[in-house]
N, C-alpha and C positions, 0 to 999 in steps of 0.2 A: 504494500500500500504506500503510495507516494504522498508527499505533503499536499495539503489542500492549499488553494491560493492564499487563504487567510494565514495559514501557518508559514508559508513562504514569506509573506510580507512581514509577519512577526519576527521571523528569523533575521531578516535584513535590518529591521528596526533595532532588534536586540544587539546585533553585531555593531551597529553604529553607536548605540548608546554606551555599551560596555567599553568601547575604545575611547569615545569622547569623554567619558567620565573617569577614565584612568583605571577602571577595574582590571582590565588586562592590557598588555602591550605585546607587540609582535615579539616572538621569541620566548614568551613565558612558557615554562615547562608544563603548566596545566593544559596547554594546547589552545590554539587560536583558530582552528579550522571549524567548518560547519558541523562536523561530526561531534566535536566537543561541545559547541554551543547548543546543539540540539539535545544533548544529554541533559543539560540543565533546564532547558525549556520543557522537555517531556516530563522531567521529574516534578515540575511545578505547573503542569497542565497549560503551558504556553502563557502563563501570566508573566508579563514583563517585569512587574514590580517584584514578585516573589522569586522569579528566576535570577534577577540581578542581585537580590539579597543573598540568595543561595551561593551564587558565584563569588560574591564579595566575601562571604564568610569562608568559603573554600580558600580563596587567595590569602586571607589573613592567617588561616591555619597553616597553609603551605609556607608562609614566611616565618612562622614561629615554632613549628613542631621540631622537637629535638633541640630546642634552644637557639638554633641558627638557621632553621628552615629546611624544607624537604630536599632541595638541591644539594645542600652541604651534607645532609644526612645520607643521601643516596651515594654521594661521592666517597664518603668514609665507610659506609657499610654496604658493600655490594651484595644484593640479595641472593646471588648465585655463588658467592665465594667469600665467606667470612669464617673465622676460626671456630665459632661455636655452632655452626650450622648443623653438623652431624649430631651433636649433643641435643640440640633443640628438636631435631627430627625424631629422636628416640621417644620423645614425649608427645609432640604435636607436629607431625609433618604436614607441610603445606607447600605444594609445588605445582608449577605449570608443566603439562606433559602433552606435547603434540596437539592434535586438533580433532574435532568431531568430523564425521564422515561428510566430505564436501558435496557428495552427490547422493547421499543415502536418503531414500524416500521411506517414510515411516507411516503406516496406515494402521490405526487402532480405533476400536470402538470405546468411547468414553461416555458413560451413562447411555444416552440414546443417540448421541451424535457421532457421526463419522468425521474424524479430523485428519487432515493430511498435512504433514509437516515436512519441510525441506531443510535439512541440516546443511549448514554452509561454511564449514571449515572453522568453526569457533574454537579457540584454544580451550583446553580442558584443565581446570584447576582441581587438584585432588588433595584431600585432607583426611588424615587418619587420627582418630581420637582415642583408640583403644588402649594405647600405652601411656595415656596422660598421667603424669605424676609431677605436679608442679613443685612440691617440697623437694623432691630429688633433683629436678632440673635446676632449681635455684641454688643448689650446692655448687653448680658449675657455671651458671650464667645468672647475672643479676636480673631482677624483674624489669628494670629499665632497658637493659640490652635486649631482652626478649621482646618487649613492646616495640622497640625500634626495628627489630627484625620483621615483626608483623606489619609495621607501617611501610617499610621499603618493599616488602613483598606485594602489598596492595598497590603501591605506586608503580611498580614494574609492569602492572597490567596495562595501564594507559601509556606509560613512558616507552616501553619496549615491546611487550607481548602483542598487543592488538595491532600496532603499526606493522610489525613483522608478519603477523598472520594475514593482514590485508594484502601486503605485497605478495605473499606466497599464494594467496587465493585469487589474486588479480581483481579484487573488488574490496569494498569497505567491509571490514569486520570490526565491530565495536562492542561485542558482548561475548562473554565466556560461558561455558557450561561448568558448573561446580559439582563435584562428586564428594560427598562426605561419608566416610565409612565409620560406623559406630560400633563395630564388632568389639566386644569387651568393654564397652563404655557403659557406665552406670551412674547412679545418683551420687555416689561419693566423688567421682570425677567431675560431675556436673557442678557440684557445689564449689569445687576447687576453681573451675574455669568460668563460673557464671559471670563475674564482673568483667573479666577479660573478653569473653565472648560478646557481651553486650556492647563493650567499647568498640570491638571489631566491627560489629554490625553497624554501629553508629557512624564510624568513619567511612564505611563502604557506602552507606546510603546518603550521607551528607556531602562527602567530598569526592566520591567516585560514582555518581548516580548513573543509573541506567546502563551499567556495565555487566550485569548478570542476566543472562538469557534464561537460564534454568538451573535449579538446585535440586540435585538428586541425593536424598539421604538414604543410604543403604544399611542393612543389618540393624535397623532400628530396634532397640530392646523393648520389652514390655513396659518398662518404666518411661518410655519416651512420650506416651500420652500425657503424663504429668509434666515432663520436661517441656514439651511443646506448649503446654498451657502457660508456662512462664515466659518462653521465648516469643511466642506469637505477638504479644502486645508491643514488643520492641520494633516490630517490622511494619513497614508501610503496606497498605492493602495490595499495592501492585507487586510488592516482593512476595507476599504470602501466596499470591496467585501463581507464582513461578516455582513453588516448592512441591516436590513429589516425595512422599515418605514411603519407603519400600521396606519390606522385610528382608529375608535371606534369598528369596527367589528373584534376584535382580539381573542375573547375567544376560538374559535375552533382551531385556530393556536397554541395558548399557550397550550391548552390541548393535542395537537398532540405532543408537546415537553415535557411537564411536566404533570405527573399524577395529577388528581384532588386533591387527598389527600396530595400532596406535594405543590400545588399551593395555595397561600393565597386567602381567600374568596373574598377579594377586587379586585382580578384580574380574578375572575370567577371560582376559585377552591373551595375546601371545607375545607381547612385548616384554623384553627383559633388560633392554639397554645394556647388553653385555659389552664389557670393555669400557663402559662410560660411568661406572660406579653404581649401576642399577638405576631403575626408573626414578626413584626418589631423589637421588642426588644429581642425576644427569642434566636436568633442566631441558630435556630434549624438545626441540621444536624449531620453527623458523627463526625465532628470536635468538636461540643459541647458535644457530648456523650463522646469523649475522654478526653475533659477538665474535665468533671465531674468525670470520672474514675480516672484521675490523682489526682484530689483533694481528692478523697476518699482514695487514696493510699499515699497521702502526697508528691507527686512528683510535681516539678515545671518545668520540662523539656518540651519543645515543641516537635512537631512531625516531625521536618524537617528531611527528609531522607538524609543520606550521602553515602549510598553504591552505588557502580557501578551497573548499570542495567545489569542483567545477560542475559536477552533475548531482544535484540535490537528491534525485531519486536513488542514487547509488548508496546514500547513507541511511536509507529507510528500510533496508532489507530485513531488519529485526522485527518488522511488523508482521512478517510471515507467522502464521500460528505455530505455537510450540506445544508439543505433546506433553500432557501431564497424566500419566498412568498412575493413579494414586491407590495405595493399599490402605492408607489411613486417612480419614477425612481431616483436612487441615483448615477447613473454612468454618 
């Protein structure tokens, strides 16, 4: 679904106003292209006032997070290469891994409707919570350092991952698919991570809006109904609608979304990232390929796009319907 004439006009007015008012400037790492501006407009239902306020708050956060701003933090803590990464991943691994099936068609019956979804090369973000043990983790890593790792991981999505995925797909990709594995996760771990999880959802929704296309929660334990009752009020209605809560029979659904060769073996795929440290630590995907290429060429620049989108229709591909095969009612 492309933008309506009114939405196109609002986008142009929004672009002019945020530049004229100094909310953004060319070269800002938040992004200045139409893809970025549309994320904030969509998150606030194309209200100019609310969208400007959201972007302004985001810019203020980006200038102050970590004490000296997101760009300085990203420079000193590389989300793909920092000393504590392996230790953190033992407790709460979060990594981008390849992409969803670029041409995979998925046809399912949901309630009484037949929904057709076209998956289009969205990067896959995978998180495991079963090994969560924050008291043990914080013997090796400070809570502050752990939070900074979460922040730069979030920023890498718009700074490196989505631009690289777009170039690989030959079209605009600006949403990811998130897979959260809760095998071995229970109430004791939830109480440990509750505040951290809430803060993570908050920065995702407030500072990286409209970047999640679908959230698949697999191996949800029996206690998750209670846990979900606590989590759901943290989320915007639009986010809740993208959540699929699954039990242990998830393999077929994941393989409908992600090709087997792109899905880690532990999730039912065939990928092992052999020779690259395993899927968790490899960071495999077009973004890592570009990093390696930049290293070979001696360049340190990231891949944040700054140009204005030439074809507005190209940045609206996420309006294609997304499948939500739900085992647990999340609404």
